[in-house]
Phi, psi and omega in degrees: 000130181277257180241156175248125185241119185264129174248160174155163181293160177306141179066021176282341180114017183300318181289314180298309180294317182301314178300313181292322179294316178300316178299316180299321183271350185074028180258168171272149179253135174230140170250121186301319178298317179295322179298314178298313181300320180293318182291323186255001177053037177215149176284153181304316178301325177294316180298315177303311184295319184279323189245346181085166185293320183299315178295321178298316182296325176294317178297315179301318179298314179300318181290324175299315180298330178284306188286322186296344179270355173295154179256154177056051177231158165246125183243120174267116179274158172295159183302328181267349186310310184291348189269002185231153178052221180256024190301318181294311181299316179299312180299319179296331178281329185277333185192200178263123181263140183229126176262119174266102188271124179229146178282161175305321179300313179298317181298315178299317179298318179294322179298325179297331181270344184277146177251008183278138175281127183243106186306323183286345183253005183308130177067015177256135180215165172053226183297324179298318178296312180300315180295319179298312180299315180301314181293312182292322177298319177298322178290322186274336186305321178302328177286314180301322184288355174280354176298153182288330181226148179229136177227134178280130182246015181295340185260011184277075182248014176204161179295326178298318180290323176298313179297321177298316178295317179300317177298318179296313179300316180302313179299315181295318180297317180297315178296318180297315180294320179296321178298323177295322182293328181285336182280000000 
């Protein structure tokens, strides 16, 4: 098995599931946003503010091309990563892509618990936040759905459910990888 690359909207649970999945598989875990921040010694909101979204997306693409070629990793991509350039096609060639699918309601609930500054959500609250997420998720979903595997994460409201999903994903990944070897 090469790399596992996780797609999904912000706050869908890519980092939480990704860390646990990496542990389950004995792989290393990478979060693409953290990788970028570490390499450039700046937080993502700073990069957005200083360079704009287009420059950030170019940087993000370069870093995806670097990290996705590592072996035996689980990589959590930023919510917009699959939606730009050739990122989905590239990720599909480098490893097994997994879409963690969450409803707008779930995402809003997760955002309430998150302490991360999200540049695209700045100054949005209540119904405006929900409407923005619903609209943007509809735009991004065709990219996310190009992932090789999809798992619904709307029910991840306890550690037991997270572990259950991770076990299920692990089983599916092993079967998926075994199927590739037979072809």
